[in-house]
C-alpha positions as CSV (number, residue, x, y, z in Angstrom):
1,M,4.9,11.2,15.0
2,K,3.2,7.9,14.8
3,T,4.4,5.0,16.9
4,V,4.8,1.5,15.5
5,A,4.9,-1.6,17.7
6,V,7.5,-3.9,16.0
7,L,7.3,-7.7,16.5
8,V,10.3,-9.6,15.2
9,G,9.6,-13.3,14.7
10,S,13.1,-14.5,15.0
11,L,14.4,-14.6,18.6
12,R,18.1,-15.4,18.0
13,R,20.7,-12.8,18.9
14,A,22.0,-12.5,15.3
15,S,18.6,-12.4,13.6
16,L,18.7,-11.1,10.1
17,N,15.1,-10.0,10.5
18,R,16.0,-8.0,13.7
19,K,18.9,-6.3,11.8
20,F,16.6,-5.6,8.9
21,A,13.9,-4.0,11.1
22,E,16.6,-1.9,12.9
23,A,17.9,-0.7,9.5
24,I,14.4,0.4,8.5
25,D,14.0,2.1,11.9
26,K,17.1,4.2,11.1
27,L,15.8,5.1,7.7
28,A,12.4,6.1,9.1
29,G,13.9,9.0,10.9
30,E,11.3,11.6,11.7
31,R,8.5,9.8,9.9
32,L,7.8,6.9,12.3
33,T,9.0,5.9,15.8
34,F,9.6,2.1,16.1
35,K,9.1,0.5,19.5
36,F,10.4,-3.1,19.5
37,V,8.1,-5.3,21.5
38,E,9.8,-8.2,23.3
39,I,8.0,-11.5,22.6
40,G,10.7,-14.0,23.5
41,D,9.7,-14.0,27.2
42,L,6.0,-14.9,26.6
43,P,5.0,-18.3,27.9
44,L,3.3,-20.6,25.5
45,Y,-0.4,-19.7,25.3
46,N,-2.4,-21.4,28.0
47,E,-5.9,-20.2,28.8
48,D,-5.4,-21.2,32.5
49,L,-2.8,-18.5,32.9
50,W,-5.4,-15.8,32.7
51,E,-6.2,-16.6,36.3
52,N,-3.0,-14.8,37.2
53,P,-1.7,-13.3,33.9
54,P,2.1,-13.2,33.4
55,E,3.6,-9.7,33.5
56,A,5.3,-10.3,30.1
57,V,1.8,-10.8,28.5
58,L,0.3,-7.7,30.1
59,R,3.4,-5.7,29.1
60,M,3.1,-6.9,25.5
61,K,-0.6,-6.0,25.4
62,R,0.0,-2.6,26.8
63,E,2.8,-1.8,24.3
64,V,0.7,-2.9,21.4
65,E,-2.4,-1.0,22.5
66,A,-0.4,2.2,23.1
67,A,1.0,2.1,19.5
68,D,-0.6,3.6,16.5
69,A,0.3,0.6,14.3
70,V,2.0,-2.8,14.2
71,L,4.8,-4.1,12.1
72,F,5.5,-7.9,11.9
73,V,9.0,-8.8,10.7
74,T,9.1,-12.5,10.1
75,P,11.5,-15.0,8.7
76,E,10.1,-18.1,7.0
77,Y,10.0,-21.3,9.0
78,N,8.9,-24.5,7.2
79,R,6.9,-22.4,4.6
80,S,5.1,-20.4,7.4
81,Y,5.7,-17.7,9.9
82,T,7.3,-18.3,13.3
83,P,5.8,-19.9,16.4
84,A,6.9,-16.8,18.4
85,I,4.7,-14.6,16.3
86,M,1.7,-17.0,16.6
87,N,2.1,-17.1,20.4
88,A,2.2,-13.3,20.5
89,L,-0.9,-13.1,18.3
90,N,-2.8,-15.6,20.6
91,W,-1.9,-13.7,23.8
92,G,-2.8,-10.3,22.2
93,S,-6.2,-11.5,21.0
94,R,-7.3,-12.7,24.5
95,P,-9.1,-12.6,26.9
96,W,-12.4,-12.5,25.0
97,G,-13.4,-8.9,24.3
98,Q,-9.8,-7.5,24.9
99,N,-8.2,-7.9,21.5
100,S,-5.1,-5.7,21.6
101,W,-4.8,-6.0,17.8
102,E,-8.3,-4.6,17.1
103,A,-8.4,-2.1,14.2
104,K,-4.6,-1.5,14.3
105,P,-3.0,-0.5,11.0
106,A,-0.5,-3.3,10.2
107,A,2.2,-4.3,7.8
108,I,4.2,-7.5,7.3
109,I,7.7,-7.7,6.0
110,G,10.6,-10.2,6.2
111,T,13.9,-11.2,4.9
112,S,16.0,-14.3,4.4
113,P,19.3,-15.1,2.6
114,G,17.2,-17.1,0.0
115,A,15.8,-15.7,-3.2
116,I,12.2,-15.5,-2.1
117,G,12.9,-13.4,1.0
118,A,10.4,-15.0,3.4
119,A,7.5,-14.6,0.9
120,V,5.6,-17.8,1.8
121,G,5.8,-17.1,5.5
122,Q,4.5,-13.6,5.1
123,N,1.6,-14.7,2.9
124,A,0.7,-17.3,5.6
125,L,0.6,-14.6,8.2
126,K,-1.6,-12.2,6.2
127,G,-4.8,-14.3,6.8
128,I,-4.3,-14.4,10.6
129,V,-3.6,-10.7,10.8
130,T,-6.9,-9.8,9.1
131,V,-8.9,-12.4,11.1
132,L,-7.6,-10.6,14.3
133,D,-9.1,-7.3,12.9
134,M,-5.9,-5.5,11.9
135,V,-6.1,-3.2,8.9
136,L,-3.3,-4.7,6.7
137,M,-1.4,-2.6,4.2
138,G,-1.3,-4.8,1.0
139,Q,1.3,-2.9,-1.1
140,P,4.1,-2.5,-1.5
141,E,5.3,-5.9,-0.3
142,I,8.9,-6.5,1.0
143,Y,10.2,-10.0,0.2
144,F,13.8,-9.0,0.9
145,S,16.7,-11.3,-0.1
146,Y,19.3,-10.3,2.6
147,K,22.7,-9.4,1.3
148,E,25.4,-8.3,3.8
149,E,26.9,-5.8,1.3
150,A,23.7,-3.7,1.4
151,F,24.5,-2.6,5.0
152,D,27.5,-1.2,6.7
153,G,28.9,-2.2,10.1
154,E,26.4,0.0,12.0
155,N,23.5,-1.6,10.1
156,N,22.8,1.5,7.9
157,V,21.5,0.8,4.4
158,V,24.3,1.7,2.0
159,A,23.1,0.1,-1.3
160,E,21.3,3.0,-3.0
161,D,18.7,0.8,-4.8
162,T,17.8,-0.9,-1.5
163,K,17.6,2.5,0.3
164,A,15.3,4.0,-2.4
165,F,13.0,0.9,-2.2
166,L,12.8,1.0,1.6
167,E,12.3,4.8,1.7
168,K,9.3,4.4,-0.6
169,W,7.9,1.6,1.6
170,I,8.4,3.8,4.8
171,D,6.5,6.6,3.1
172,R,3.7,4.3,2.1
173,F,3.4,2.8,5.6
174,A,3.5,6.2,7.3
175,G,0.7,7.3,4.9
176,W,-1.3,4.1,5.6
177,I,-1.0,4.6,9.4
178,A,-2.1,8.3,9.1
179,Q,-5.1,7.2,7.0
180,T,-6.2,4.3,9.2
181,S,-4.9,4.8,12.8
182,E,-7.6,6.7,14.6
183,P,-8.9,4.8,17.6
184,K,-12.0,2.8,16.6
185,T,-13.1,1.8,20.1
186,D,-13.4,3.3,23.6
187,A,-10.7,0.8,24.8
188,Q,-8.3,1.9,22.1
189,A,-8.8,5.6,22.9
190,G,-8.2,4.9,26.6
191,A,-5.0,3.0,25.9
192,R,-3.7,5.9,23.8
193,N,-4.6,8.4,26.5
194,A,-2.9,6.4,29.2
195,A,0.4,6.0,27.2
């Protein structure tokens, strides 16, 4: 089964995007294994810190490199994605020649209580993801308007139309990963073998 490194852009305890990602994880069942990557403990990116890299940074890079794919789950902040995700992207792309994101299959989803479901934030993130050499799945997109009634108390999807839509997305993402996840570099092959 393919492993997905999941980065949630909202750091708050009651994050709707975290709940949304966890609900999709439950639906994925035997198709994908989600590994949630902690990004809230990363210091702000500072090139000087590579002299003695923080363990949180090295841990995040290892977890991303060991995964078959990456899933970004982002709310929309001021018509963009979150600073936490940008910080993780910066750390993961450095030092030069050690881009942890290189050739990783990726997808971007998000939710908000509003009608456009973080669409603008997701679209802003798409350009950065491709610049960092991830292989981005373009369709289907998930701009999810979060409604509490679609989930039960254990964060299971109970709305049948929502479940059907998300099941289709999971199938497509699993297929995308299978199609594009073979290691492209010696460094990636080494990271997978070490995991």
